[in-house]
N, C-alpha and C positions, 0 to 999 in steps of 0.2 A: 655493408653493415647489416647485421642480422635484423630480422623483423621484430620490432618491439611490441609488447602487448599495450593495450589501452592504458593500463595503470603505469607501466614503465615509461610511456611517452609523457603521461601527465606528470610524473615525478621529475622527469628530465626538464620539462617546461618550468616547473616550480623551482628547481635548483638553478636553472639558467636565469630565471626572473630574479631570484635572490641576488645573484652576482651582478646582473645588469642594473637593478635598482640601487644596490650598494655602491656602484660606480658612479652613476649619474643622477640619482634621486628619482622620484616618481614622476615629477613634472618634466625632467630632462630625458626620460627613457621613452622611446617610441616603440611601437609594436615590432618594427623591423629589428630594433636593438634586442628585444626579447627573443625574437626568432633566431638571430645570430648567436646569442649567448646560449640558447638551448640546442642549437644545431638542428632546427626544424623550420618549416615554412610558417609564414604569418597565418595562413589559412588554418593550419593545424592548431595554432594557439587559440584562434577564435572558435574552433570546433570544441576545444576543451573548456575554454573560459570566455564568457561573453564580454567581460570588461576587466579593468585593472583591480577593481574591488574584489571580484571573484578570485583573482590570482592572489591578492593579499590574504584573503581568508584561507586559501590553500597553503600559503606560506606559514601562517600561524599553525594550522593543523599539522603540517609537516614538522615544524619546529617542536611542537609539543610531543609528537610521536617520537622524534629523535631523542629527546631529552628524558622522557619518562617521568616518574615521580621525583619530586625534589628531595624529600627526606625518606631514605630507606629505613626499614625496621632496624637494621644494624646501627645506623647513625642515631636513631632515636634512643637506642639502648646504650650508646657509648658514654663514657665519662665526659664531663663538661668540656675540657680542653680539646679532647680528640674530636668531639662532635662539632665544635666551632671551627677547628682547623679543617675538618672534612667539608663543612659547608662552604668555607671560603675557597678551598681547593676546587670544589665542584663548580662554583661560579667562575673562577679563573679558568678552569679547564674547558668549560663549555664555550667561553668567549674566545679562547685560543683555538679551539677546534673549529670554530666557525666565525671568524672575525667579520665576514660579510653581514651576518645577521645584526650585529651591533651597529654597524654603519647604516644599515637599512632602517633600524629603529630610529636612529637620530634623524635621518632624512624624513621619515614618516612624521615624526613629531614636529620638525621645523616646517614642513610643507603642509601641515594640517591634514595629512592623510589618515584614514581610519585605522590603519594597521597598528600604530602604536597604542591607541586606546583599546583596541581589540586584544592585543597581546597582554596589556596590563590587566584587563578584566579577566582574561582566561588563565594566565599563567602567574604573573607577578603577584597579584593580590592573593591568590590561593597559596603561593609559596610563603609570602609574608605571614599569612594566617597559620600555616604549619609551624613556622619558626616561633611565632608568638605562643602557640600552644606548647611547643617544646620548652620555651622559657618558663611558662607557668608550671610545667612538670618539674623543672629544675628548682623553681622556687618552693614547691611543695616538698621536695627532697632536702631543702635547706642548703642547696649549692649556690644560689644567687639571692640577691636582695629582693624581697617581695615588694618593696616600695618603688621599684623601677617599673614603668609602664611597659608591659610585654610587647604590645604592638609597636610602640615607639622604638623599643630595642630592636625588634626585627627589621623595621624599615631602616634604622640607622646602620645596623651591622651590614645588611645586604647592600644598602646604598653605598656605603664606604667601599666595600669590595668591588662592586660593579663600577664605581667611579675609577678605581685603580685600574681595572681592566680597560675602561674607556681611555684613560690616559695613555696606556700602552698601545692599544690597537687603533685608536682614532688620531691621537695627537702625537704619537711617536716617542713618548717618554719611555726610555729603556731602563732607567734606574730610579726606583721610587724610594730608596733608602740608602744610607751610608753603611749600614751594617750588612753583613753577609747572612745567608740563610734564606729560607723560604718565606715569601711574602705572606702566604696564607697563615703560617704558624705565628708570625709576628703580629699580624692584624688580630688573630684570635686571642693571643696573649694580651694584647692591649685592651681588648674588650673584656676579657675575663677579669683583669685587674680592676676594671671599673664596676663590675656587677657582683663580684664574689662577696659572699657574706663574711 
């Protein structure tokens, strides 16, 4: 194997840790499990990370780096139906691209680990704020009802799509509707019908 840089080894450990934690949870994963998943020695893990919390923080940073901004300028400028479909598609795509992360968040929440609250503070809350801001913009344009609480709309829409992704990737539900077509488009249409002016 070629010699990896410090940063390459660190990323390898973080990705291995994500897979190991997603498989066995935080309490069930030992340092040797992390080392095996990353393909490195236990000593190397401790050279990069003094404890599991430091690894959890690095996982959050890596996930945020991988996913980038939630709402792109193009999405913010899109018509209502397209923007909502694109948001739902983004959530579903990110969960499909990395199903380990969703399992890891569930383990973190259930085991009382700090990763889940860290992720919610750093990523989810800001994304909900962005979607709420976009809803307010749509309300000013007259596209949606002003009487709907923008923050509640954002939490509800994102939570619905996220739960559909969880049903698929954690609980093995393969079919969430009797109708054909894309789930993102159908969920977006359902919400648009509820908030359109």
